PDB file with SEQRES, HELIX, SHEET and CRYST1 records, atoms N, CA, C and O in Angstrom:
SEQRES   1 A   84  MET ALA VAL PHE ASN GLU LYS GLN GLU GLU LEU GLU HIS          
SEQRES   2 A   84  PHE GLU LEU ARG MET GLY VAL PRO ARG GLY ARG LEU ALA          
SEQRES   3 A   84  VAL THR MET ASP LEU VAL THR ASP ALA MET ALA LEU VAL          
SEQRES   4 A   84  GLY GLN HIS GLY VAL TYR CYS GLN SER GLN ARG TRP PRO          
SEQRES   5 A   84  GLY LYS PRO VAL MET ASP VAL GLN ILE ILE MET LYS ASN          
SEQRES   6 A   84  LEU SER ASP ALA LYS GLU LEU ILE GLN SER VAL MET GLU          
SEQRES   7 A   84  GLU LEU ARG PRO LYS ALA                                      
HELIX    1 AA1 ALA A    2  GLU A    6  1                                   5    
HELIX    2 AA2 GLN A    8  MET A   18  1                                  11    
HELIX    3 AA3 VAL A   20  TYR A   45  1                                  26    
HELIX    4 AA4 MET A   57  LEU A   80  1                                  24    
CRYST1    1.000    1.000    1.000  90.00  90.00  90.00 P 1           1          
ATOM      1  N   MET A   1     -30.438   3.684  -8.657  1.00  0.00           N  
ATOM      2  CA  MET A   1     -29.270   2.895  -8.727  1.00  0.00           C  
ATOM      3  C   MET A   1     -29.510   1.672  -9.600  1.00  0.00           C  
ATOM      4  O   MET A   1     -29.318   0.537  -9.163  1.00  0.00           O  
ATOM      5  N   ALA A   2     -29.929   1.911 -10.831  1.00  0.00           N  
ATOM      6  CA  ALA A   2     -30.238   0.826 -11.750  1.00  0.00           C  
ATOM      7  C   ALA A   2     -29.079  -0.112 -11.989  1.00  0.00           C  
ATOM      8  O   ALA A   2     -29.286  -1.306 -12.205  1.00  0.00           O  
ATOM      9  N   VAL A   3     -27.854   0.406 -11.955  1.00  0.00           N  
ATOM     10  CA  VAL A   3     -26.721  -0.498 -12.261  1.00  0.00           C  
ATOM     11  C   VAL A   3     -26.615  -1.634 -11.266  1.00  0.00           C  
ATOM     12  O   VAL A   3     -26.201  -2.735 -11.630  1.00  0.00           O  
ATOM     13  N   PHE A   4     -26.988  -1.385  -9.993  1.00  0.00           N  
ATOM     14  CA  PHE A   4     -26.940  -2.438  -9.028  1.00  0.00           C  
ATOM     15  C   PHE A   4     -27.962  -3.516  -9.277  1.00  0.00           C  
ATOM     16  O   PHE A   4     -27.752  -4.661  -8.876  1.00  0.00           O  
ATOM     17  N   ASN A   5     -29.070  -3.188  -9.930  1.00  0.00           N  
ATOM     18  CA  ASN A   5     -30.061  -4.175 -10.327  1.00  0.00           C  
ATOM     19  C   ASN A   5     -29.629  -4.886 -11.629  1.00  0.00           C  
ATOM     20  O   ASN A   5     -29.743  -6.107 -11.737  1.00  0.00           O  
ATOM     21  N   GLU A   6     -29.135  -4.114 -12.614  1.00  0.00           N  
ATOM     22  CA  GLU A   6     -28.716  -4.649 -13.876  1.00  0.00           C  
ATOM     23  C   GLU A   6     -27.499  -5.607 -13.804  1.00  0.00           C  
ATOM     24  O   GLU A   6     -27.402  -6.593 -14.536  1.00  0.00           O  
ATOM     25  N   LYS A   7     -26.614  -5.269 -12.913  1.00  0.00           N  
ATOM     26  CA  LYS A   7     -25.360  -6.006 -12.781  1.00  0.00           C  
ATOM     27  C   LYS A   7     -25.283  -6.810 -11.474  1.00  0.00           C  
ATOM     28  O   LYS A   7     -24.195  -7.103 -10.978  1.00  0.00           O  
ATOM     29  N   GLN A   8     -26.463  -7.165 -10.921  1.00  0.00           N  
ATOM     30  CA  GLN A   8     -26.501  -7.858  -9.654  1.00  0.00           C  
ATOM     31  C   GLN A   8     -25.761  -9.091  -9.586  1.00  0.00           C  
ATOM     32  O   GLN A   8     -25.071  -9.323  -8.593  1.00  0.00           O  
ATOM     33  N   GLU A   9     -25.840  -9.958 -10.608  1.00  0.00           N  
ATOM     34  CA  GLU A   9     -25.142 -11.247 -10.564  1.00  0.00           C  
ATOM     35  C   GLU A   9     -23.632 -11.045 -10.614  1.00  0.00           C  
ATOM     36  O   GLU A   9     -22.892 -11.672  -9.856  1.00  0.00           O  
ATOM     37  N   GLU A  10     -23.171 -10.161 -11.516  1.00  0.00           N  
ATOM     38  CA  GLU A  10     -21.756  -9.907 -11.622  1.00  0.00           C  
ATOM     39  C   GLU A  10     -21.194  -9.285 -10.319  1.00  0.00           C  
ATOM     40  O   GLU A  10     -20.125  -9.668  -9.844  1.00  0.00           O  
ATOM     41  N   LEU A  11     -21.930  -8.337  -9.773  1.00  0.00           N  
ATOM     42  CA  LEU A  11     -21.516  -7.694  -8.542  1.00  0.00           C  
ATOM     43  C   LEU A  11     -21.423  -8.754  -7.426  1.00  0.00           C  
ATOM     44  O   LEU A  11     -20.422  -8.796  -6.710  1.00  0.00           O  
ATOM     45  N   GLU A  12     -22.404  -9.571  -7.275  1.00  0.00           N  
ATOM     46  CA  GLU A  12     -22.423 -10.557  -6.207  1.00  0.00           C  
ATOM     47  C   GLU A  12     -21.187 -11.508  -6.413  1.00  0.00           C  
ATOM     48  O   GLU A  12     -20.483 -11.817  -5.452  1.00  0.00           O  
ATOM     49  N   HIS A  13     -20.954 -11.932  -7.593  1.00  0.00           N  
ATOM     50  CA  HIS A  13     -19.870 -12.851  -7.908  1.00  0.00           C  
ATOM     51  C   HIS A  13     -18.510 -12.216  -7.516  1.00  0.00           C  
ATOM     52  O   HIS A  13     -17.736 -12.827  -6.779  1.00  0.00           O  
ATOM     53  N   PHE A  14     -18.229 -11.009  -8.004  1.00  0.00           N  
ATOM     54  CA  PHE A  14     -16.948 -10.358  -7.761  1.00  0.00           C  
ATOM     55  C   PHE A  14     -16.801  -9.883  -6.310  1.00  0.00           C  
ATOM     56  O   PHE A  14     -15.718  -9.967  -5.731  1.00  0.00           O  
ATOM     57  N   GLU A  15     -17.899  -9.384  -5.730  1.00  0.00           N  
ATOM     58  CA  GLU A  15     -17.811  -8.930  -4.344  1.00  0.00           C  
ATOM     59  C   GLU A  15     -17.521 -10.101  -3.420  1.00  0.00           C  
ATOM     60  O   GLU A  15     -16.795  -9.936  -2.440  1.00  0.00           O  
ATOM     61  N   LEU A  16     -18.061 -11.271  -3.701  1.00  0.00           N  
ATOM     62  CA  LEU A  16     -17.833 -12.458  -2.887  1.00  0.00           C  
ATOM     63  C   LEU A  16     -16.342 -12.901  -3.002  1.00  0.00           C  
ATOM     64  O   LEU A  16     -15.720 -13.288  -2.012  1.00  0.00           O  
ATOM     65  N   ARG A  17     -15.811 -12.834  -4.205  1.00  0.00           N  
ATOM     66  CA  ARG A  17     -14.455 -13.289  -4.484  1.00  0.00           C  
ATOM     67  C   ARG A  17     -13.412 -12.265  -3.976  1.00  0.00           C  
ATOM     68  O   ARG A  17     -12.379 -12.658  -3.434  1.00  0.00           O  
ATOM     69  N   MET A  18     -13.682 -10.955  -4.150  1.00  0.00           N  
ATOM     70  CA  MET A  18     -12.662  -9.934  -3.964  1.00  0.00           C  
ATOM     71  C   MET A  18     -12.973  -8.938  -2.786  1.00  0.00           C  
ATOM     72  O   MET A  18     -12.123  -8.135  -2.400  1.00  0.00           O  
ATOM     73  N   GLY A  19     -14.155  -9.019  -2.266  1.00  0.00           N  
ATOM     74  CA  GLY A  19     -14.565  -8.004  -1.325  1.00  0.00           C  
ATOM     75  C   GLY A  19     -15.386  -6.951  -2.060  1.00  0.00           C  
ATOM     76  O   GLY A  19     -15.318  -6.858  -3.285  1.00  0.00           O  
ATOM     77  N   VAL A  20     -16.162  -6.158  -1.325  1.00  0.00           N  
ATOM     78  CA  VAL A  20     -17.068  -5.183  -1.930  1.00  0.00           C  
ATOM     79  C   VAL A  20     -16.319  -4.148  -2.752  1.00  0.00           C  
ATOM     80  O   VAL A  20     -16.655  -3.981  -3.924  1.00  0.00           O  
ATOM     81  N   PRO A  21     -15.329  -3.440  -2.221  1.00  0.00           N  
ATOM     82  CA  PRO A  21     -14.698  -2.371  -3.054  1.00  0.00           C  
ATOM     83  C   PRO A  21     -14.032  -2.895  -4.334  1.00  0.00           C  
ATOM     84  O   PRO A  21     -14.264  -2.382  -5.428  1.00  0.00           O  
ATOM     85  N   ARG A  22     -13.208  -3.919  -4.169  1.00  0.00           N  
ATOM     86  CA  ARG A  22     -12.517  -4.511  -5.310  1.00  0.00           C  
ATOM     87  C   ARG A  22     -13.499  -5.180  -6.307  1.00  0.00           C  
ATOM     88  O   ARG A  22     -13.299  -5.111  -7.520  1.00  0.00           O  
ATOM     89  N   GLY A  23     -14.518  -5.802  -5.799  1.00  0.00           N  
ATOM     90  CA  GLY A  23     -15.515  -6.452  -6.618  1.00  0.00           C  
ATOM     91  C   GLY A  23     -16.260  -5.426  -7.474  1.00  0.00           C  
ATOM     92  O   GLY A  23     -16.496  -5.655  -8.660  1.00  0.00           O  
ATOM     93  N   ARG A  24     -16.621  -4.315  -6.875  1.00  0.00           N  
ATOM     94  CA  ARG A  24     -17.306  -3.257  -7.639  1.00  0.00           C  
ATOM     95  C   ARG A  24     -16.373  -2.678  -8.675  1.00  0.00           C  
ATOM     96  O   ARG A  24     -16.785  -2.388  -9.798  1.00  0.00           O  
ATOM     97  N   LEU A  25     -15.103  -2.507  -8.301  1.00  0.00           N  
ATOM     98  CA  LEU A  25     -14.130  -1.994  -9.268  1.00  0.00           C  
ATOM     99  C   LEU A  25     -13.939  -2.952 -10.436  1.00  0.00           C  
ATOM    100  O   LEU A  25     -13.733  -2.516 -11.569  1.00  0.00           O  
ATOM    101  N   ALA A  26     -14.006  -4.269 -10.167  1.00  0.00           N  
ATOM    102  CA  ALA A  26     -13.832  -5.259 -11.186  1.00  0.00           C  
ATOM    103  C   ALA A  26     -15.007  -5.174 -12.195  1.00  0.00           C  
ATOM    104  O   ALA A  26     -14.809  -5.254 -13.407  1.00  0.00           O  
ATOM    105  N   VAL A  27     -16.188  -5.016 -11.671  1.00  0.00           N  
ATOM    106  CA  VAL A  27     -17.358  -4.846 -12.554  1.00  0.00           C  
ATOM    107  C   VAL A  27     -17.237  -3.562 -13.355  1.00  0.00           C  
ATOM    108  O   VAL A  27     -17.567  -3.546 -14.541  1.00  0.00           O  
ATOM    109  N   THR A  28     -16.773  -2.491 -12.740  1.00  0.00           N  
ATOM    110  CA  THR A  28     -16.533  -1.225 -13.399  1.00  0.00           C  
ATOM    111  C   THR A  28     -15.520  -1.406 -14.518  1.00  0.00           C  
ATOM    112  O   THR A  28     -15.702  -0.871 -15.612  1.00  0.00           O  
ATOM    113  N   MET A  29     -14.460  -2.150 -14.257  1.00  0.00           N  
ATOM    114  CA  MET A  29     -13.447  -2.416 -15.241  1.00  0.00           C  
ATOM    115  C   MET A  29     -14.038  -3.161 -16.460  1.00  0.00           C  
ATOM    116  O   MET A  29     -13.686  -2.882 -17.606  1.00  0.00           O  
ATOM    117  N   ASP A  30     -14.927  -4.098 -16.183  1.00  0.00           N  
ATOM    118  CA  ASP A  30     -15.614  -4.792 -17.296  1.00  0.00           C  
ATOM    119  C   ASP A  30     -16.462  -3.829 -18.113  1.00  0.00           C  
ATOM    120  O   ASP A  30     -16.484  -3.908 -19.341  1.00  0.00           O  
ATOM    121  N   LEU A  31     -17.155  -2.926 -17.442  1.00  0.00           N  
ATOM    122  CA  LEU A  31     -17.955  -1.949 -18.149  1.00  0.00           C  
ATOM    123  C   LEU A  31     -17.115  -1.039 -19.013  1.00  0.00           C  
ATOM    124  O   LEU A  31     -17.484  -0.769 -20.156  1.00  0.00           O  
ATOM    125  N   VAL A  32     -15.997  -0.556 -18.503  1.00  0.00           N  
ATOM    126  CA  VAL A  32     -15.107   0.272 -19.251  1.00  0.00           C  
ATOM    127  C   VAL A  32     -14.518  -0.496 -20.450  1.00  0.00           C  
ATOM    128  O   VAL A  32     -14.417   0.040 -21.554  1.00  0.00           O  
ATOM    129  N   THR A  33     -14.136  -1.750 -20.212  1.00  0.00           N  
ATOM    130  CA  THR A  33     -13.644  -2.563 -21.334  1.00  0.00           C  
ATOM    131  C   THR A  33     -14.673  -2.710 -22.450  1.00  0.00           C  
ATOM    132  O   THR A  33     -14.367  -2.607 -23.638  1.00  0.00           O  
ATOM    133  N   ASP A  34     -15.914  -2.957 -22.010  1.00  0.00           N  
ATOM    134  CA  ASP A  34     -16.996  -3.101 -23.047  1.00  0.00           C  
ATOM    135  C   ASP A  34     -17.175  -1.802 -23.791  1.00  0.00           C  
ATOM    136  O   ASP A  34     -17.402  -1.817 -25.001  1.00  0.00           O  
ATOM    137  N   ALA A  35     -17.078  -0.660 -23.099  1.00  0.00           N  
ATOM    138  CA  ALA A  35     -17.201   0.604 -23.746  1.00  0.00           C  
ATOM    139  C   ALA A  35     -16.077   0.851 -24.729  1.00  0.00           C  
ATOM    140  O   ALA A  35     -16.285   1.416 -25.803  1.00  0.00           O  
ATOM    141  N   MET A  36     -14.866   0.416 -24.346  1.00  0.00           N  
ATOM    142  CA  MET A  36     -13.719   0.568 -25.235  1.00  0.00           C  
ATOM    143  C   MET A  36     -13.922  -0.246 -26.496  1.00  0.00           C  
ATOM    144  O   MET A  36     -13.587   0.217 -27.587  1.00  0.00           O  
ATOM    145  N   ALA A  37     -14.466  -1.457 -26.371  1.00  0.00           N  
ATOM    146  CA  ALA A  37     -14.697  -2.280 -27.537  1.00  0.00           C  
ATOM    147  C   ALA A  37     -15.706  -1.638 -28.481  1.00  0.00           C  
ATOM    148  O   ALA A  37     -15.502  -1.649 -29.695  1.00  0.00           O  
ATOM    149  N   LEU A  38     -16.789  -1.079 -27.950  1.00  0.00           N  
ATOM    150  CA  LEU A  38     -17.803  -0.396 -28.769  1.00  0.00           C  
ATOM    151  C   LEU A  38     -17.226   0.825 -29.453  1.00  0.00           C  
ATOM    152  O   LEU A  38     -17.495   1.062 -30.631  1.00  0.00           O  
ATOM    153  N   VAL A  39     -16.439   1.599 -28.735  1.00  0.00           N  
ATOM    154  CA  VAL A  39     -15.846   2.817 -29.312  1.00  0.00           C  
ATOM    155  C   VAL A  39     -14.829   2.396 -30.428  1.00  0.00           C  
ATOM    156  O   VAL A  39     -14.726   3.028 -31.479  1.00  0.00           O  
ATOM    157  N   GLY A  40     -14.099   1.304 -30.135  1.00  0.00           N  
ATOM    158  CA  GLY A  40     -13.137   0.829 -31.150  1.00  0.00           C  
ATOM    159  C   GLY A  40     -13.874   0.407 -32.411  1.00  0.00           C  
ATOM    160  O   GLY A  40     -13.385   0.673 -33.509  1.00  0.00           O  
ATOM    161  N   GLN A  41     -15.035  -0.244 -32.300  1.00  0.00           N  
ATOM    162  CA  GLN A  41     -15.774  -0.640 -33.471  1.00  0.00           C  
ATOM    163  C   GLN A  41     -16.248   0.615 -34.221  1.00  0.00           C  
ATOM    164  O   GLN A  41     -16.230   0.670 -35.451  1.00  0.00           O  
ATOM    165  N   HIS A  42     -16.669   1.612 -33.447  1.00  0.00           N  
ATOM    166  CA  HIS A  42     -17.133   2.844 -34.065  1.00  0.00           C  
ATOM    167  C   HIS A  42     -15.961   3.531 -34.827  1.00  0.00           C  
ATOM    168  O   HIS A  42     -16.153   4.110 -35.897  1.00  0.00           O  
ATOM    169  N   GLY A  43     -14.779   3.447 -34.252  1.00  0.00           N  
ATOM    170  CA  GLY A  43     -13.612   4.093 -34.887  1.00  0.00           C  
ATOM    171  C   GLY A  43     -13.245   3.449 -36.195  1.00  0.00           C  
ATOM    172  O   GLY A  43     -12.627   4.100 -37.038  1.00  0.00           O  
ATOM    173  N   VAL A  44     -13.609   2.159 -36.409  1.00  0.00           N  
ATOM    174  CA  VAL A  44     -13.365   1.510 -37.674  1.00  0.00           C  
ATOM    175  C   VAL A  44     -14.133   2.168 -38.767  1.00  0.00           C  
ATOM    176  O   VAL A  44     -13.630   2.325 -39.879  1.00  0.00           O  
ATOM    177  N   TYR A  45     -15.352   2.561 -38.472  1.00  0.00           N  
ATOM    178  CA  TYR A  45     -16.241   3.157 -39.477  1.00  0.00           C  
ATOM    179  C   TYR A  45     -16.107   4.685 -39.607  1.00  0.00           C  
ATOM    180  O   TYR A  45     -16.505   5.252 -40.625  1.00  0.00           O  
ATOM    181  N   CYS A  46     -15.567   5.333 -38.614  1.00  0.00           N  
ATOM    182  CA  CYS A  46     -15.423   6.792 -38.614  1.00  0.00           C  
ATOM    183  C   CYS A  46     -13.943   7.120 -38.747  1.00  0.00           C  
ATOM    184  O   CYS A  46     -13.266   7.410 -37.760  1.00  0.00           O  
ATOM    185  N   GLN A  47     -13.449   7.070 -39.983  1.00  0.00           N  
ATOM    186  CA  GLN A  47     -12.043   7.323 -40.211  1.00  0.00           C  
ATOM    187  C   GLN A  47     -11.762   8.805 -40.399  1.00  0.00           C  
ATOM    188  O   GLN A  47     -12.620   9.555 -40.864  1.00  0.00           O  
ATOM    189  N   SER A  48     -10.591   9.209 -40.047  1.00  0.00           N  
ATOM    190  CA  SER A  48     -10.181  10.603 -40.178  1.00  0.00           C  
ATOM    191  C   SER A  48      -9.903  10.908 -41.679  1.00  0.00           C  
ATOM    192  O   SER A  48      -9.349  10.087 -42.410  1.00  0.00           O  
ATOM    193  N   GLN A  49     -10.313  12.121 -42.094  1.00  0.00           N  
ATOM    194  CA  GLN A  49     -10.035  12.553 -43.453  1.00  0.00           C  
ATOM    195  C   GLN A  49      -8.567  12.970 -43.538  1.00  0.00           C  
ATOM    196  O   GLN A  49      -7.930  12.776 -44.573  1.00  0.00           O  
ATOM    197  N   ARG A  50      -8.026  13.538 -42.464  1.00  0.00           N  
ATOM    198  CA  ARG A  50      -6.634  13.956 -42.467  1.00  0.00           C  
ATOM    199  C   ARG A  50      -5.634  12.827 -42.406  1.00  0.00           C  
ATOM    200  O   ARG A  50      -4.628  12.810 -43.116  1.00  0.00           O  
ATOM    201  N   TRP A  51      -5.948  11.868 -41.520  1.00  0.00           N  
ATOM    202  CA  TRP A  51      -5.050  10.741 -41.303  1.00  0.00           C  
ATOM    203  C   TRP A  51      -5.783   9.413 -41.596  1.00  0.00           C  
ATOM    204  O   TRP A  51      -6.354   8.787 -40.703  1.00  0.00           O  
ATOM    205  N   PRO A  52      -5.742   9.010 -42.885  1.00  0.00           N  
ATOM    206  CA  PRO A  52      -6.389   7.756 -43.233  1.00  0.00           C  
ATOM    207  C   PRO A  52      -5.913   6.579 -42.397  1.00  0.00           C  
ATOM    208  O   PRO A  52      -4.717   6.469 -42.129  1.00  0.00           O  
ATOM    209  N   GLY A  53      -6.791   5.715 -41.987  1.00  0.00           N  
ATOM    210  CA  GLY A  53      -6.404   4.575 -41.170  1.00  0.00           C  
ATOM    211  C   GLY A  53      -6.491   4.879 -39.683  1.00  0.00           C  
ATOM    212  O   GLY A  53      -6.324   3.965 -38.875  1.00  0.00           O  
ATOM    213  N   LYS A  54      -6.739   6.092 -39.294  1.00  0.00           N  
ATOM    214  CA  LYS A  54      -6.926   6.476 -37.876  1.00  0.00           C  
ATOM    215  C   LYS A  54      -8.363   6.898 -37.671  1.00  0.00           C  
ATOM    216  O   LYS A  54      -8.989   7.470 -38.564  1.00  0.00           O  
ATOM    217  N   PRO A  55      -8.877   6.618 -36.506  1.00  0.00           N  
ATOM    218  CA  PRO A  55     -10.241   7.055 -36.216  1.00  0.00           C  
ATOM    219  C   PRO A  55     -10.298   8.604 -36.102  1.00  0.00           C  
ATOM    220  O   PRO A  55      -9.271   9.260 -35.929  1.00  0.00           O  
ATOM    221  N   VAL A  56     -11.482   9.147 -36.201  1.00  0.00           N  
ATOM    222  CA  VAL A  56     -11.664  10.574 -36.084  1.00  0.00           C  
ATOM    223  C   VAL A  56     -11.208  11.008 -34.672  1.00  0.00           C  
ATOM    224  O   VAL A  56     -11.159  10.181 -33.762  1.00  0.00           O  
ATOM    225  N   MET A  57     -10.887  12.253 -34.497  1.00  0.00           N  
ATOM    226  CA  MET A  57     -10.263  12.766 -33.272  1.00  0.00           C  
ATOM    227  C   MET A  57     -11.115  12.521 -32.057  1.00  0.00           C  
ATOM    228  O   MET A  57     -10.569  12.159 -31.015  1.00  0.00           O  
ATOM    229  N   ASP A  58     -12.434  12.697 -32.120  1.00  0.00           N  
ATOM    230  CA  ASP A  58     -13.249  12.483 -30.957  1.00  0.00           C  
ATOM    231  C   ASP A  58     -13.205  11.045 -30.461  1.00  0.00           C  
ATOM    232  O   ASP A  58     -13.218  10.806 -29.254  1.00  0.00           O  
ATOM    233  N   VAL A  59     -13.154  10.086 -31.381  1.00  0.00           N  
ATOM    234  CA  VAL A  59     -13.027   8.693 -31.054  1.00  0.00           C  
ATOM    235  C   VAL A  59     -11.693   8.456 -30.363  1.00  0.00           C  
ATOM    236  O   VAL A  59     -11.617   7.759 -29.351  1.00  0.00           O  
ATOM    237  N   GLN A  60     -10.650   9.043 -30.921  1.00  0.00           N  
ATOM    238  CA  GLN A  60      -9.303   8.874 -30.330  1.00  0.00           C  
ATOM    239  C   GLN A  60      -9.267   9.421 -28.880  1.00  0.00           C  
ATOM    240  O   GLN A  60      -8.633   8.826 -28.009  1.00  0.00           O  
ATOM    241  N   ILE A  61      -9.947  10.549 -28.635  1.00  0.00           N  
ATOM    242  CA  ILE A  61      -9.952  11.146 -27.321  1.00  0.00           C  
ATOM    243  C   ILE A  61     -10.740  10.296 -26.365  1.00  0.00           C  
ATOM    244  O   ILE A  61     -10.337  10.125 -25.214  1.00  0.00           O  
ATOM    245  N   ILE A  62     -11.874   9.750 -26.818  1.00  0.00           N  
ATOM    246  CA  ILE A  62     -12.697   8.860 -25.970  1.00  0.00           C  
ATOM    247  C   ILE A  62     -11.892   7.646 -25.579  1.00  0.00           C  
ATOM    248  O   ILE A  62     -11.880   7.255 -24.412  1.00  0.00           O  
ATOM    249  N   MET A  63     -11.208   7.035 -26.553  1.00  0.00           N  
ATOM    250  CA  MET A  63     -10.419   5.829 -26.299  1.00  0.00           C  
ATOM    251  C   MET A  63      -9.297   6.109 -25.265  1.00  0.00           C  
ATOM    252  O   MET A  63      -9.036   5.307 -24.368  1.00  0.00           O  
ATOM    253  N   LYS A  64      -8.644   7.286 -25.433  1.00  0.00           N  
ATOM    254  CA  LYS A  64      -7.593   7.684 -24.508  1.00  0.00           C  
ATOM    255  C   LYS A  64      -8.160   7.825 -23.073  1.00  0.00           C  
ATOM    256  O   LYS A  64      -7.579   7.313 -22.116  1.00  0.00           O  
ATOM    257  N   ASN A  65      -9.277   8.511 -22.951  1.00  0.00           N  
ATOM    258  CA  ASN A  65      -9.877   8.707 -21.643  1.00  0.00           C  
ATOM    259  C   ASN A  65     -10.330   7.387 -21.001  1.00  0.00           C  
ATOM    260  O   ASN A  65     -10.192   7.198 -19.792  1.00  0.00           O  
ATOM    261  N   LEU A  66     -10.864   6.494 -21.811  1.00  0.00           N  
ATOM    262  CA  LEU A  66     -11.288   5.190 -21.273  1.00  0.00           C  
ATOM    263  C   LEU A  66     -10.080   4.381 -20.852  1.00  0.00           C  
ATOM    264  O   LEU A  66     -10.099   3.706 -19.823  1.00  0.00           O  
ATOM    265  N   SER A  67      -9.038   4.453 -21.644  1.00  0.00           N  
ATOM    266  CA  SER A  67      -7.800   3.743 -21.328  1.00  0.00           C  
ATOM    267  C   SER A  67      -7.187   4.279 -20.019  1.00  0.00           C  
ATOM    268  O   SER A  67      -6.748   3.512 -19.162  1.00  0.00           O  
ATOM    269  N   ASP A  68      -7.171   5.622 -19.891  1.00  0.00           N  
ATOM    270  CA  ASP A  68      -6.665   6.223 -18.671  1.00  0.00           C  
ATOM    271  C   ASP A  68      -7.530   5.834 -17.443  1.00  0.00           C  
ATOM    272  O   ASP A  68      -6.990   5.565 -16.370  1.00  0.00           O  
ATOM    273  N   ALA A  69      -8.824   5.804 -17.600  1.00  0.00           N  
ATOM    274  CA  ALA A  69      -9.719   5.465 -16.506  1.00  0.00           C  
ATOM    275  C   ALA A  69      -9.478   3.998 -16.086  1.00  0.00           C  
ATOM    276  O   ALA A  69      -9.478   3.676 -14.898  1.00  0.00           O  
ATOM    277  N   LYS A  70      -9.275   3.133 -17.068  1.00  0.00           N  
ATOM    278  CA  LYS A  70      -9.008   1.749 -16.798  1.00  0.00           C  
ATOM    279  C   LYS A  70      -7.689   1.601 -16.024  1.00  0.00           C  
ATOM    280  O   LYS A  70      -7.604   0.802 -15.091  1.00  0.00           O  
ATOM    281  N   GLU A  71      -6.696   2.345 -16.397  1.00  0.00           N  
ATOM    282  CA  GLU A  71      -5.424   2.309 -15.679  1.00  0.00           C  
ATOM    283  C   GLU A  71      -5.572   2.746 -14.249  1.00  0.00           C  
ATOM    284  O   GLU A  71      -4.987   2.132 -13.358  1.00  0.00           O  
ATOM    285  N   LEU A  72      -6.341   3.796 -13.997  1.00  0.00           N  
ATOM    286  CA  LEU A  72      -6.593   4.296 -12.652  1.00  0.00           C  
ATOM    287  C   LEU A  72      -7.334   3.251 -11.804  1.00  0.00           C  
ATOM    288  O   LEU A  72      -6.981   3.006 -10.651  1.00  0.00           O  
ATOM    289  N   ILE A  73      -8.357   2.649 -12.395  1.00  0.00           N  
ATOM    290  CA  ILE A  73      -9.111   1.615 -11.736  1.00  0.00           C  
ATOM    291  C   ILE A  73      -8.222   0.482 -11.290  1.00  0.00           C  
ATOM    292  O   ILE A  73      -8.311  -0.011 -10.165  1.00  0.00           O  
ATOM    293  N   GLN A  74      -7.320   0.065 -12.248  1.00  0.00           N  
ATOM    294  CA  GLN A  74      -6.399  -1.019 -11.936  1.00  0.00           C  
ATOM    295  C   GLN A  74      -5.478  -0.660 -10.762  1.00  0.00           C  
ATOM    296  O   GLN A  74      -5.177  -1.497  -9.912  1.00  0.00           O  
ATOM    297  N   SER A  75      -5.038   0.606 -10.737  1.00  0.00           N  
ATOM    298  CA  SER A  75      -4.121   1.024  -9.656  1.00  0.00           C  
ATOM    299  C   SER A  75      -4.847   1.035  -8.308  1.00  0.00           C  
ATOM    300  O   SER A  75      -4.246   0.691  -7.290  1.00  0.00           O  
ATOM    301  N   VAL A  76      -6.096   1.415  -8.281  1.00  0.00           N  
ATOM    302  CA  VAL A  76      -6.874   1.380  -7.035  1.00  0.00           C  
ATOM    303  C   VAL A  76      -7.122  -0.059  -6.568  1.00  0.00           C  
ATOM    304  O   VAL A  76      -7.036  -0.352  -5.376  1.00  0.00           O  
ATOM    305  N   MET A  77      -7.430  -0.948  -7.510  1.00  0.00           N  
ATOM    306  CA  MET A  77      -7.593  -2.374  -7.174  1.00  0.00           C  
ATOM    307  C   MET A  77      -6.317  -2.933  -6.548  1.00  0.00           C  
ATOM    308  O   MET A  77      -6.377  -3.713  -5.598  1.00  0.00           O  
ATOM    309  N   GLU A  78      -5.168  -2.534  -7.080  1.00  0.00           N  
ATOM    310  CA  GLU A  78      -3.895  -3.013  -6.535  1.00  0.00           C  
ATOM    311  C   GLU A  78      -3.703  -2.460  -5.135  1.00  0.00           C  
ATOM    312  O   GLU A  78      -3.243  -3.192  -4.259  1.00  0.00           O  
ATOM    313  N   GLU A  79      -4.036  -1.193  -4.885  1.00  0.00           N  
ATOM    314  CA  GLU A  79      -3.923  -0.577  -3.544  1.00  0.00           C  
ATOM    315  C   GLU A  79      -4.819  -1.306  -2.553  1.00  0.00           C  
ATOM    316  O   GLU A  79      -4.458  -1.450  -1.385  1.00  0.00           O  
ATOM    317  N   LEU A  80      -5.974  -1.765  -3.001  1.00  0.00           N  
ATOM    318  CA  LEU A  80      -6.940  -2.428  -2.120  1.00  0.00           C  
ATOM    319  C   LEU A  80      -6.634  -3.949  -1.915  1.00  0.00           C  
ATOM    320  O   LEU A  80      -7.220  -4.605  -1.054  1.00  0.00           O  
ATOM    321  N   ARG A  81      -5.733  -4.450  -2.706  1.00  0.00           N  
ATOM    322  CA  ARG A  81      -5.369  -5.866  -2.583  1.00  0.00           C  
ATOM    323  C   ARG A  81      -4.800  -6.156  -1.193  1.00  0.00           C  
ATOM    324  O   ARG A  81      -3.908  -5.448  -0.727  1.00  0.00           O  
ATOM    325  N   PRO A  82      -5.302  -7.170  -0.547  1.00  0.00           N  
ATOM    326  CA  PRO A  82      -4.759  -7.501   0.776  1.00  0.00           C  
ATOM    327  C   PRO A  82      -3.277  -7.790   0.693  1.00  0.00           C  
ATOM    328  O   PRO A  82      -2.824  -8.494  -0.210  1.00  0.00           O  
ATOM    329  N   LYS A  83      -2.515  -7.245   1.637  1.00  0.00           N  
ATOM    330  CA  LYS A  83      -1.074  -7.425   1.675  1.00  0.00           C  
ATOM    331  C   LYS A  83      -0.763  -8.788   2.292  1.00  0.00           C  
ATOM    332  O   LYS A  83      -1.388  -9.192   3.273  1.00  0.00           O  
ATOM    333  N   ALA A  84       0.207  -9.491   1.708  1.00  0.00           N  
ATOM    334  CA  ALA A  84       0.558 -10.813   2.234  1.00  0.00           C  
ATOM    335  C   ALA A  84       1.474 -10.727   3.474  1.00  0.00           C  
ATOM    336  O   ALA A  84       1.856 -11.755   4.032  1.00  0.00           O  
TER     337      ALA A  84                                                      
END                                                                             
């Protein structure tokens, strides 16, 4: 479980503020966002031959999946939010 060692400070910060489940999801959201930024940068250099100005198809698929994962994580965080 190396992620718990690598992200210990972030986990402690968000778990304290939001509780353990939502805190871990918040850190996961940050990781997904970072991955999206890296894939986006890669997409700038790997342009499609068929559709100039668009990233290659595998980059588009990865971005779609990361975006979908982020949306699902956000929905779970909302479900776990304490009700007023």
